[in-house]
C-alpha positions, 0 to 999 in steps of 0.5 A: 351728328356734328351737335351729338359728338360735339356735346359727346367731347364736351362731356368727355373732356369736363369729366377729364378736368374734374378728374386731373384737378385733385389728383393734382392738389396732393402734388402741390402740396408736397411743399406744404407738410404737416407743421407738427410731422417732423420727417428725416432728410432726404438723403435717406430716402432716395434710394425707397423712391418708386420710379415713377415721380410727378415733376414739380416746377421748379422754386423761384432762384434761392438767395446766394446763400439758400444756393448752398442747400443739396440738390438732393433737398428737391427730390420729387417724391411720388405722385401717388405718396402723400406728406401724411403717408411718408412717415420715416423706417428703420431701412428708409427714412422720407423727404426732406421738405424745402420751405422757399428754398432753405433746408430745415434743420433735421430733427434728432428726435425718434419716432414715439413708435420707436422704443430706445435700447437700453444702454450696455453697462459697462463689465465690472474691472476684474480682479489682477492679483499681483505676486511680490516676493517679500524679504526677510531676514528670518526664515519664514516657514511654508508648508511647514518647511523653513523657507530662508531668502538666497539673495545673488550677489557677486562675494559670497556672503551669509542667506548669499549665493554668488554667480558662479553658483547659479552656473555650476562653476566651482572656483578655485579658491585662496584656502589655507588648512591642515592635511594628514597622510597615512599609507604604505613607505618602501625602499629599495636597491637597484643593485640589490641581490640575492645576498645583501638585504635591498627591499625594506617595507613599513608604514609613514604617517605625514602631518601638518599645513596645506595651502591653494593657491589660485592660477586662474580662477576655475581650472588651474591652481597650486598647492603648497604645504609644509608637512612632519612625516615618520616612517618604518621599514624594515627587513630580513633575510640570510646569506651565505653566512651571516642573518641579517635584519634591519630598520630604519626609522627616519623623520623629515619635513617634507615641502610638496609644491604641486599643479593641479587642475581641474574641470570648471565644473568638478570638484574633482583636480589632478596633482603632479609637481616635486616635494623637497625633504629635508632629513632630522632624524634618522637611525638604523638598527642592523642585527648580524646573527642576533647582534644588534648596534644602533646607528645614528645616519645623522651623526655617521654623515652617512644620511643625505640632507635632501631627497628628491622625490616625483610626485602625482594623485589626486583630490576631490572636494566633498565640501568647501572645507574638507577634501580628500587626497591619493597621492604617489611619491617616487624618491629621485634620489638616495638616501645615504652615501656610506663611503662603502662601508663593509659593515653596511655594505652588508645591507644593501644601503647606499644604494637606496631610495624610497616610494611611497603611497598615501591616503590623506585629508585636508581641512580647509578653514577658508 
């Protein structure tokens, strides 16, 4: 009985050895793969390895220069996988084969079956359109309209624009020009009564030169003028004893000096000041009961040499060269002093002063 058991155990042992010998051979052959096959580095294959591995015997201690090779190069491989079955894939590569402790250089050549994608073609450069201002000394026709180049400068020049124009400011400029007025003329006496003539009405016109002197760049200026004035005023009435008619013809030289105020962006000016008038001719025609007599008030020394007026009004500039004016003059001095002459007393000449309402235009040369 013992012999039978011993024989059976021997047969099983021999059978186990015969089966174990072919299975151990692949584990030893993994250290030497086929030279034609190139395997990717083992660092990428480590995650894909199966949990069950067959440990190989440690190799002999490498030389000092070989000891620097990473331990990951000697990672174990599964016992069921042979070197011929290991193939690189996109997800994970096969472990690197180590011969005698030396790591061969990794090959960068792709697998034969891997198709290399063509290189991306660089996009064509986009076309950039740059607009530049073209300056021309002559007008350029654009859509049927002539367009002239405007230059921005500190001072005005042909085909230019100042910074004040860009900001909308209207400067108070030095100007010289001619000026003319026409309006109503009124002479009156504050102490007149119903027995004498004391209100004379007529017309007046004035013309001469004028100038603007700026005090501030945009708001305050002084207007000075020298004007020739010619005025006429007449009146008629009846007293208890006489029928009276009177008429004045006057010529003067007026010199108004006015302060002008305006807003920085406005062309409307408010003006106020004083005016001195120098008489150069003054004639009075008096008619009493149909009898007419002429008196030269300058020769008779009845006329005061200078008259003083208060002047106020408005003016507006239509453009750079043209302006319109409105003024009101009020006399503050008496025009005549007749020394209580009986003939002049009927006409209330001693207490006469004048007022006028004027509309005018100014033409500026610069």
